C-alpha positions in Angstrom: 4.5 -5.1 7.5 0.9 -4.2 8.3 1.6 -4.0 12.0 4.6 -1.8 11.4 2.7 0.7 9.3 -0.2 0.7 11.8 2.2 1.4 14.7 3.8 4.3 12.7 0.4 5.7 12.0 -0.7 5.4 15.6 2.4 7.2 16.7 1.9 9.9 14.1 -1.7 10.4 15.4 -1.3 10.1 19.1 1.9 12.0 19.9 0.7 15.3 18.4 -2.8 14.8 19.9 -1.5 14.1 23.4 1.0 16.9 23.3 -1.7 19.3 22.1 -3.9 18.1 25.0 -1.2 18.8 27.5 -0.1 22.1 26.1 -3.6 23.6 25.8 -5.2 22.0 28.9 -6.8 25.3 29.9 -8.8 25.7 26.7 -11.8 23.4 26.7 -12.5 23.7 22.9 -8.9 22.9 22.0 -9.0 19.9 24.3 -12.2 18.6 22.7 -10.8 19.2 19.2 -7.5 17.4 19.8 -9.3 14.5 21.6 -11.7 14.2 18.7 -9.0 14.2 16.1 -7.0 11.7 18.1 -10.0 9.3 18.4 -11.0 9.7 14.8 -7.4 9.2 13.7 -7.2 6.0 15.8 -10.4 4.7 14.3 -9.3 5.4 10.7 -5.7 4.2 11.1 -6.4 0.5 10.4 -8.1 1.4 7.1 -5.3 3.7 6.1 -2.7 1.1 7.1 -4.4 -1.6 5.0 -4.5 0.8 2.0 -0.8 1.7 2.4 0.2 -1.9 2.8 -1.5 -2.9 -0.4 -0.1 0.1 -2.2 3.5 -0.7 -1.1 3.1 -4.4 -2.1 1.9 -3.2 -5.6 4.8 -0.7 -5.9 7.4 -3.3 -4.8 6.0 -5.9 -7.3 6.0 -3.4 -10.2 9.5 -2.3 -9.2 10.8 -5.9 -9.0 9.2 -6.7 -12.4 10.9 -3.6 -14.0 14.3 -4.5 -12.5 14.0 -8.0 -13.9 12.9 -6.9 -17.3 15.5 -4.1 -17.6 18.3 -6.4 -16.3 17.4 -9.0 -18.9 17.4 -6.4 -21.7 20.8 -5.1 -20.4 22.3 -8.6 -20.3 20.9 -9.3 -23.8 22.6 -6.1 -25.1 25.8 -7.0 -23.4 25.9 -10.5 -24.9 25.0 -9.2 -28.4 27.5 -6.3 -28.6 30.5 -8.0 -27.0 
């Protein structure tokens, strides 16, 4: 899951950066800005991917716990009121 999130982040960073580099190749300040944002994004992507991976695992665990608890309560009510 980590590698998938990292790949998505790389694509979200590099595609706009490269297209901006190509589109505005005549403007040096724009090229420097898009290259800098691309490099800084690539350097920060593993940290963000780690955070997102941990966040998704936590959200899925809490969701699974709630589904189990609510399903148990629902089955309890079904057995009591039938």
